[in-house]
Each structure stands twice: as structure tokens, then as C-alpha cells.
One Martini backbone bead per residue (centre of mass of N, CA, C, O) as a GRO file, in nm:
protein
  336
    1MET     BB    1   0.058   0.062  -0.022
    2LYS     BB    2   0.297   0.254   0.005
    3HIS     BB    3   0.395   0.211  -0.283
    4MET     BB    4   0.141   0.323  -0.422
    5ILE     BB    5   0.155   0.608  -0.304
    6LYS     BB    6   0.427   0.682  -0.426
    7VAL     BB    7   0.345   0.649  -0.722
    8LEU     BB    8   0.111   0.853  -0.721
    9ALA     BB    9   0.280   1.096  -0.626
   10ALA     BB   10   0.478   1.096  -0.865
   11ALA     BB   11   0.264   1.134  -1.085
   12ALA     BB   12   0.148   1.400  -0.982
   13SER     BB   13   0.413   1.559  -0.995
   14ALA     BB   14   0.461   1.524  -1.301
   15THR     BB   15   0.201   1.665  -1.389
   16LEU     BB   16   0.265   1.943  -1.265
   17VAL     BB   17   0.526   1.997  -1.426
   18ALA     BB   18   0.375   1.979  -1.714
   19LEU     BB   19   0.230   2.217  -1.657
   20PRO     BB   20   0.143   2.514  -1.728
   21ALA     BB   21   0.145   2.820  -1.657
   22GLN     BB   22  -0.044   3.038  -1.488
   23SER     BB   23  -0.254   3.263  -1.593
   24GLU     BB   24  -0.199   3.630  -1.522
   25GLN     BB   25  -0.383   3.927  -1.514
   26LEU     BB   26  -0.308   4.213  -1.407
   27LYS     BB   27  -0.455   4.471  -1.210
   28GLY     BB   28  -0.284   4.703  -1.283
   29LEU     BB   29  -0.094   4.817  -1.015
   30VAL     BB   30   0.149   4.623  -0.834
   31PRO     BB   31   0.270   4.646  -0.521
   32SER     BB   32   0.611   4.635  -0.382
   33THR     BB   33   0.901   4.480  -0.221
   34VAL     BB   34   1.254   4.497  -0.182
   35THR     BB   35   1.585   4.397  -0.074
   36SER     BB   36   1.882   4.505  -0.042
   37PRO     BB   37   2.197   4.408   0.053
   38ASP     BB   38   2.209   4.698   0.232
   39GLY     BB   39   1.884   4.732   0.338
   40LEU     BB   40   1.702   4.847   0.126
   41THR     BB   41   1.403   4.979   0.008
   42ILE     BB   42   1.240   4.858  -0.288
   43SER     BB   43   1.022   4.984  -0.514
   44VAL     BB   44   0.748   4.803  -0.674
   45VAL     BB   45   0.596   4.741  -1.001
   46GLU     BB   46   0.317   4.566  -1.160
   47SER     BB   47   0.217   4.420  -1.482
   48GLY     BB   48   0.022   4.210  -1.661
   49GLU     BB   49   0.153   3.911  -1.795
   50THR     BB   50   0.313   3.672  -1.604
   51THR     BB   51   0.381   3.467  -1.865
   52GLY     BB   52   0.531   3.672  -1.999
   53PRO     BB   53   0.755   3.868  -2.091
   54ALA     BB   54   1.013   4.027  -1.922
   55ILE     BB   55   1.000   4.380  -1.826
   56LEU     BB   56   1.259   4.601  -1.706
   57PHE     BB   57   1.242   4.920  -1.565
   58VAL     BB   58   1.477   5.207  -1.583
   59HIS     BB   59   1.514   5.501  -1.468
   60GLY     BB   60   1.601   5.825  -1.417
   61PHE     BB   61   1.700   6.114  -1.310
   62SER     BB   62   1.476   6.217  -1.083
   63GLN     BB   63   1.273   5.983  -1.092
   64SER     BB   64   1.040   5.706  -1.168
   65ALA     BB   65   0.823   5.451  -1.219
   66ALA     BB   66   0.604   5.657  -1.330
   67SER     BB   67   0.731   5.704  -1.611
   68TRP     BB   68   0.593   5.402  -1.709
   69ARG     BB   69   0.275   5.413  -1.709
   70ARG     BB   70   0.195   5.378  -2.011
   71GLN     BB   71   0.315   5.094  -2.034
   72MET     BB   72   0.183   4.949  -1.781
   73LEU     BB   73  -0.128   5.045  -1.908
   74GLY     BB   74  -0.094   4.921  -2.185
   75ASP     BB   75  -0.045   4.707  -2.450
   76LEU     BB   76   0.203   4.558  -2.327
   77ALA     BB   77   0.026   4.421  -2.089
   78LYS     BB   78  -0.119   4.191  -2.259
   79THR     BB   79   0.181   4.010  -2.308
   80ASN     BB   80   0.344   4.132  -2.059
   81HIS     BB   81   0.580   4.149  -1.798
   82LEU     BB   82   0.574   4.433  -1.590
   83ILE     BB   83   0.857   4.616  -1.449
   84ALA     BB   84   0.907   4.857  -1.183
   85PHE     BB   85   1.143   5.087  -1.020
   86ASP     BB   86   1.289   5.253  -0.753
   87LEU     BB   87   1.546   5.403  -0.704
   88ARG     BB   88   1.760   5.488  -0.503
   89GLY     BB   89   1.630   5.797  -0.375
   90HIS     BB   90   1.345   5.727  -0.501
   91GLY     BB   91   1.041   5.775  -0.450
   92TYR     BB   92   0.964   5.481  -0.239
   93SER     BB   93   1.243   5.454  -0.171
   94SER     BB   94   1.512   5.466  -0.013
   95LYS     BB   95   1.687   5.776   0.154
   96PRO     BB   96   1.979   5.805   0.223
   97GLU     BB   97   2.217   6.051   0.332
   98ASP     BB   98   2.454   5.889   0.261
   99PRO     BB   99   2.668   5.908  -0.008
  100ASN     BB  100   2.776   5.605   0.007
  101SER     BB  101   2.492   5.487  -0.114
  102TYR     BB  102   2.582   5.602  -0.437
  103ILE     BB  103   2.897   5.549  -0.545
  104ASP     BB  104   2.852   5.245  -0.604
  105SER     BB  105   2.792   5.034  -0.863
  106LYS     BB  106   2.700   4.782  -0.701
  107PHE     BB  107   2.440   4.893  -0.586
  108TRP     BB  108   2.288   4.924  -0.858
  109ALA     BB  109   2.318   4.631  -0.948
  110ASP     BB  110   2.189   4.493  -0.691
  111ASP     BB  111   1.906   4.611  -0.720
  112ILE     BB  112   1.835   4.463  -0.978
  113ALA     BB  113   1.893   4.179  -0.868
  114ALA     BB  114   1.673   4.195  -0.644
  115VAL     BB  115   1.432   4.212  -0.835
  116ILE     BB  116   1.481   3.955  -0.999
  117ALA     BB  117   1.478   3.765  -0.752
  118GLY     BB  118   1.209   3.861  -0.606
  119LYS     BB  119   1.045   3.792  -0.899
  120ASN     BB  120   1.146   3.544  -1.055
  121LEU     BB  121   1.337   3.615  -1.303
  122ASP     BB  122   1.361   3.543  -1.657
  123ASP     BB  123   1.451   3.657  -1.942
  124VAL     BB  124   1.524   3.964  -1.939
  125VAL     BB  125   1.417   4.288  -2.030
  126LEU     BB  126   1.640   4.556  -2.011
  127VAL     BB  127   1.547   4.899  -1.931
  128GLY     BB  128   1.726   5.209  -2.006
  129TRP     BB  129   1.703   5.549  -1.893
  130SER     BB  130   1.949   5.735  -1.922
  131TYR     BB  131   2.086   5.699  -1.625
  132GLY     BB  132   1.974   5.398  -1.632
  133GLY     BB  133   2.209   5.286  -1.811
  134LEU     BB  134   2.419   5.254  -1.583
  135PRO     BB  135   2.287   5.031  -1.404
  136VAL     BB  136   2.270   4.830  -1.634
  137LEU     BB  137   2.582   4.815  -1.675
  138ASP     BB  138   2.645   4.741  -1.389
  139TYR     BB  139   2.500   4.469  -1.401
  140VAL     BB  140   2.657   4.338  -1.630
  141LYS     BB  141   2.934   4.356  -1.490
  142GLU     BB  142   2.847   4.200  -1.214
  143HIS     BB  143   2.618   3.961  -1.344
  144GLY     BB  144   2.562   3.955  -1.628
  145GLU     BB  145   2.340   3.750  -1.873
  146ASP     BB  146   2.173   3.502  -1.758
  147LYS     BB  147   1.888   3.680  -1.701
  148LEU     BB  148   1.900   3.765  -2.005
  149SER     BB  149   1.760   3.855  -2.341
  150ALA     BB  150   1.786   4.181  -2.324
  151LEU     BB  151   1.853   4.521  -2.438
  152VAL     BB  152   1.749   4.867  -2.352
  153PHE     BB  153   1.819   5.196  -2.486
  154VAL     BB  154   1.705   5.520  -2.367
  155ALA     BB  155   1.863   5.789  -2.394
  156ALA     BB  156   2.161   5.690  -2.323
  157GLY     BB  157   2.438   5.633  -2.123
  158TYR     BB  158   2.802   5.518  -2.055
  159ASN     BB  159   2.903   5.785  -1.913
  160LEU     BB  160   3.078   5.985  -1.639
  161ASP     BB  161   3.270   6.251  -1.778
  162LEU     BB  162   3.354   6.595  -1.706
  163ARG     BB  163   3.587   6.603  -1.883
  164PRO     BB  164   3.756   6.738  -2.113
  165PRO     BB  165   3.930   6.630  -2.382
  166ASP     BB  166   4.196   6.810  -2.307
  167ALA     BB  167   4.175   6.641  -2.006
  168GLY     BB  168   4.087   6.324  -2.091
  169GLY     BB  169   3.819   6.318  -2.204
  170PRO     BB  170   3.551   6.244  -2.372
  171GLU     BB  171   3.318   6.253  -2.581
  172PRO     BB  172   3.059   6.448  -2.576
  173VAL     BB  173   2.702   6.354  -2.451
  174LEU     BB  174   2.612   6.605  -2.300
  175GLY     BB  175   2.370   6.829  -2.256
  176PRO     BB  176   2.222   7.121  -2.135
  177GLY     BB  177   2.017   6.988  -1.944
  178VAL     BB  178   2.250   6.879  -1.760
  179VAL     BB  179   2.474   7.097  -1.733
  180GLU     BB  180   2.276   7.337  -1.624
  181ASN     BB  181   2.076   7.163  -1.396
  182THR     BB  182   2.203   6.964  -1.188
  183GLY     BB  183   2.309   7.156  -0.976
  184PRO     BB  184   2.043   7.300  -0.884
  185MET     BB  185   1.901   7.029  -0.806
  186ALA     BB  186   2.144   7.016  -0.568
  187GLY     BB  187   2.194   7.332  -0.472
  188ILE     BB  188   2.372   7.442  -0.709
  189PRO     BB  189   2.489   7.679  -0.878
  190ALA     BB  190   2.452   7.808  -1.188
  191GLY     BB  191   2.714   7.851  -1.341
  192PRO     BB  192   2.905   8.101  -1.328
  193PRO     BB  193   3.007   8.348  -1.158
  194GLY     BB  194   2.743   8.597  -1.181
  195VAL     BB  195   2.539   8.398  -1.310
  196ASP     BB  196   2.171   8.408  -1.343
  197LEU     BB  197   2.035   8.122  -1.435
  198ASP     BB  198   1.809   8.083  -1.213
  199GLY     BB  199   1.659   8.374  -1.159
  200CYS     BB  200   1.698   8.457  -0.833
  201GLY     BB  201   1.862   8.716  -0.801
  202ALA     BB  202   1.665   8.940  -0.895
  203ALA     BB  203   1.442   8.816  -0.683
  204ASN     BB  204   1.571   8.738  -0.411
  205SER     BB  205   1.549   8.377  -0.428
  206CYS     BB  206   1.829   8.190  -0.336
  207GLY     BB  207   1.726   7.946  -0.222
  208ASP     BB  208   1.745   7.616  -0.227
  209TYR     BB  209   1.456   7.552  -0.319
  210ALA     BB  210   1.440   7.753  -0.553
  211ARG     BB  211   1.676   7.632  -0.710
  212GLN     BB  212   1.571   7.344  -0.739
  213LEU     BB  213   1.305   7.414  -0.881
  214ALA     BB  214   1.425   7.567  -1.122
  215GLY     BB  215   1.607   7.336  -1.224
  216THR     BB  216   1.382   7.123  -1.262
  217LYS     BB  217   1.208   7.277  -1.461
  218ARG     BB  218   1.430   7.316  -1.674
  219PHE     BB  219   1.494   7.021  -1.716
  220LEU     BB  220   1.200   6.939  -1.808
  221ASP     BB  221   1.165   7.146  -2.043
  222MET     BB  222   1.421   6.991  -2.201
  223VAL     BB  223   1.310   6.706  -2.274
  224PRO     BB  224   1.127   6.776  -2.498
  225GLY     BB  225   1.079   6.862  -2.829
  226LYS     BB  226   0.798   6.947  -2.717
  227PRO     BB  227   0.572   7.057  -2.528
  228LEU     BB  228   0.400   6.962  -2.277
  229SER     BB  229   0.144   6.917  -2.117
  230GLU     BB  230   0.039   7.025  -1.820
  231PRO     BB  231  -0.019   6.748  -1.687
  232LEU     BB  232   0.254   6.615  -1.762
  233ALA     BB  233   0.439   6.827  -1.630
  234ALA     BB  234   0.324   6.796  -1.342
  235GLU     BB  235   0.387   6.498  -1.309
  236ALA     BB  236   0.695   6.514  -1.345
  237LEU     BB  237   0.745   6.711  -1.109
  238SER     BB  238   0.631   6.545  -0.876
  239TYR     BB  239   0.836   6.294  -0.900
  240SER     BB  240   1.101   6.457  -0.899
  241MET     BB  241   1.058   6.589  -0.601
  242GLN     BB  242   1.121   6.311  -0.445
  243THR     BB  243   1.417   6.394  -0.487
  244PRO     BB  244   1.666   6.473  -0.310
  245PRO     BB  245   1.940   6.679  -0.322
  246TYR     BB  246   2.144   6.473  -0.189
  247VAL     BB  247   2.106   6.260  -0.408
  248ARG     BB  248   2.186   6.419  -0.655
  249ARG     BB  249   2.469   6.486  -0.560
  250ALA     BB  250   2.572   6.192  -0.516
  251MET     BB  251   2.520   6.093  -0.822
  252VAL     BB  252   2.743   6.311  -0.925
  253ILE     BB  253   2.958   6.438  -0.740
  254ASP     BB  254   3.042   6.191  -0.560
  255ARG     BB  255   3.058   5.972  -0.788
  256PHE     BB  256   3.213   6.150  -1.049
  257VAL     BB  257   3.406   6.366  -0.912
  258GLU     BB  258   3.533   6.266  -0.638
  259ARG     BB  259   3.575   5.954  -0.734
  260GLY     BB  260   3.525   5.942  -1.042
  261PRO     BB  261   3.497   5.827  -1.342
  262LEU     BB  262   3.272   5.663  -1.573
  263ASP     BB  263   3.336   5.371  -1.798
  264HIS     BB  264   3.148   5.141  -2.025
  265SER     BB  265   3.301   5.049  -2.277
  266PRO     BB  266   3.396   4.759  -2.199
  267THR     BB  267   3.112   4.644  -2.144
  268LEU     BB  268   2.994   4.673  -2.431
  269GLY     BB  269   3.205   4.463  -2.561
  270THR     BB  270   3.049   4.203  -2.398
  271ILE     BB  271   2.781   4.200  -2.538
  272GLY     BB  272   2.539   3.931  -2.648
  273VAL     BB  273   2.277   4.042  -2.642
  274PRO     BB  274   2.028   4.193  -2.762
  275VAL     BB  275   2.002   4.539  -2.896
  276LEU     BB  276   1.815   4.839  -2.821
  277PHE     BB  277   1.780   5.163  -2.970
  278ILE     BB  278   1.636   5.477  -2.843
  279HIS     BB  279   1.618   5.806  -3.010
  280GLY     BB  280   1.609   6.147  -3.008
  281ASN     BB  281   1.701   6.422  -3.219
  282LYS     BB  282   1.612   6.645  -2.967
  283ASP     BB  283   1.816   6.588  -2.755
  284GLN     BB  284   1.938   6.779  -2.450
  285HIS     BB  285   2.080   6.557  -2.260
  286VAL     BB  286   2.133   6.307  -2.457
  287LEU     BB  287   2.307   6.262  -2.713
  288PRO     BB  288   2.279   6.070  -2.996
  289ARG     BB  289   2.582   5.991  -2.998
  290SER     BB  290   2.577   5.791  -2.765
  291THR     BB  291   2.424   5.546  -2.909
  292GLU     BB  292   2.624   5.532  -3.140
  293ILE     BB  293   2.868   5.446  -2.973
  294MET     BB  294   2.743   5.200  -2.838
  295LYS     BB  295   2.695   5.044  -3.097
  296GLU     BB  296   2.989   5.032  -3.192
  297LEU     BB  297   3.096   4.871  -2.942
  298ILE     BB  298   2.917   4.622  -2.971
  299ASP     BB  299   2.981   4.549  -3.265
  300ALA     BB  300   3.291   4.514  -3.216
  301GLY     BB  301   3.217   4.261  -3.008
  302GLY     BB  302   2.971   4.094  -3.172
  303GLY     BB  303   2.707   4.220  -3.155
  304THR     BB  304   2.345   4.293  -3.149
  305THR     BB  305   2.192   4.573  -3.327
  306THR     BB  306   1.943   4.841  -3.280
  307ARG     BB  307   1.859   5.168  -3.429
  308ILE     BB  308   1.627   5.431  -3.328
  309ILE     BB  309   1.499   5.729  -3.472
  310TYR     BB  310   1.324   6.017  -3.350
  311GLU     BB  311   1.161   6.258  -3.494
  312GLY     BB  312   1.113   6.541  -3.286
  313ILE     BB  313   1.243   6.402  -3.038
  314GLY     BB  314   1.354   6.374  -2.725
  315HIS     BB  315   1.426   6.229  -2.403
  316ALA     BB  316   1.104   6.090  -2.411
  317PRO     BB  317   0.970   5.868  -2.616
  318PHE     BB  318   0.760   5.711  -2.415
  319ILE     BB  319   0.593   5.990  -2.392
  320GLU     BB  320   0.586   6.148  -2.669
  321ASP     BB  321   0.564   5.835  -2.822
  322SER     BB  322   0.411   5.571  -2.699
  323GLY     BB  323   0.302   5.412  -2.938
  324ARG     BB  324   0.569   5.365  -3.087
  325PHE     BB  325   0.734   5.253  -2.858
  326ASP     BB  326   0.556   5.006  -2.792
  327SER     BB  327   0.580   4.881  -3.073
  328ASP     BB  328   0.890   4.852  -3.086
  329LEU     BB  329   0.924   4.689  -2.826
  330GLY     BB  330   0.725   4.458  -2.888
  331GLU     BB  331   0.866   4.359  -3.147
  332PHE     BB  332   1.138   4.295  -3.021
  333VAL     BB  333   1.041   4.089  -2.807
  334SER     BB  334   0.885   3.891  -3.004
  335GLY     BB  335   1.175   3.832  -3.168
  336LEU     BB  336   1.349   3.659  -2.944
   0.00000   0.00000   0.00000
């Protein structure tokens, strides 16, 4: 009798293993958290078909998972499992004040790894926008490509080296949106001494908050190829202001000026999974030349790349032309 029970149990177990995964279409945005290796709480949202291809979105500087709301609640969610998270210091994730929590590339890589592990993801399409391209490359360098099926870089950079070329720096790929406004967003005066780029000098309102708000507004105004509607602009400002100025400063000044520049050129040469680049030709934050160089470096290493340029579009193609972006990304993912 005991032998018969064991046989039946083994047969039942084999049947369960053979069954396909249970389809589940998530309703709206489902929030959760994971914990980073250094103990921070990382806020995550999911949507879509949980048995579909996994697409993990990584937002940019001073933004949040809310940046990807149109994708998370749009047509992509009908067939794909969509995941987005707030980078450390952003949105609803932990915001430690110690700058040392932001300066090491391994922290950013491990946060992505924590989301992938916490959500039991395999064959992930990892999408990095703007500054988010750096954590994506941090992840590839630290953890490799075993969990990845593809990479997507949206208006992304691959280095942060603020030295001019005549001082040993690389070909510049940062535009005026970043160069002029990142300092004020971190409470640092914009421009050379005596130049009132913030516009608060004449108004005698150069307090830290006024400078941060002015810099953030100017930063966001320079994102699209043409002005966003008032509701979209207000939405972007609201989640951008969730990032404290000390986080902004740590992510740029402490990480790349005081600690030294970061260059992921060698990392790009090792990438073997398919890569899609999407960039707007009116980008004032990360110049289109950036993804052109990235493509050249991956191609030179034997990788497979596709690069799509959106005419008349600025730094946020997935917001400025979400229909086309979703179609291009969906086609890329379905072809893997």
C-alpha cells in the first residue's frame, strides 16, 4: 500500500511539473517591495501578463517608476509581464542621507539583481532610460547576462566623465539639459560665478529650495522635443521632486566628480544579448551621439544591435510618442 501511495504521488508530481504556468493578467499596478543587499527598501510595481516575457524598466535621474506608467497600463501589458522600480533615493524607495550609499556601482547593480531575484524573473528584457543606462551597465558588469534575454537603451549614456577632451575626457555626449541644470537640482548654483542662470538673483530668492525647483523645472522643460501638455508636465514635476537634493548631489558630484569618472566602454564590448537603442534626434540631455557610440562599441565586440531614431522627439520617447515606442519595443521583444 505504501508503495502504491509513493507511485501515485510521483505520478501526480510529474503531472504538475508538466502543466503550463497559470496565466494571470494583473489588474492595474501591483505594488510590492524587495530589499537590497545593503538593507534598503526598493519599491516595485508590476502589471501585465505574468506568464509573458518579463520587461524590467529602469528610470532616469530624479525620476521614478511612475515615468513608465503609460507602458505599464498600455498595450504592452496585454502580452508582457512589466516591472518597474524606484531607484534608491527616488520615489518610494529608501533615501539614506549618507552619500556613500550612492557612489558604488555595485549598489546600483545589486538593486536590479534584487528585483530580478525577488520577482523570480528569468530571460529579462532590461530597459534603461537616460541615467538608468548606467545601472543597467553596472548590472551587466557585476552580474553578467545569465538572467537577460535582451537590453534596451532609451536616450541613455554609457559614461559620466565631466572632464573636457583636452583634459583627458571622452567625446562629450551630455547636452545642456544636464550640464546647466543638474547642479541647481542638487542645490548648487548654475553657471559660472556672477551669472544668474537660476533667475533667482534678480528676484532675491536664491534659497536652496527655490534654486532646486527652478533647476528641476528647467531640466524638465528641456526634456521633450516640443512642450508637454500641462498635466504631463505637472506629473513629471511631482515625481521628480520626490528625489531629495542630497541624493541628486551624491549621484553626480560624489559619485563621478569626487570619486572619479565612470566609463562603461569596456562593458559594452562584452554584451552578447540583442540590444535595441531608441533615441530622439531633438534630445538636449543625452545627445544622440551617445547611443551611436554605444552601438559601435557593441558591434565591434560582435554583438547584435538595432538603433531607431525618432524625428522631432526629445529625451523621453516613451512619453512623447508612447504609441510608437510601445510598438517598437513590443515588436523587438516578440522577435527574441
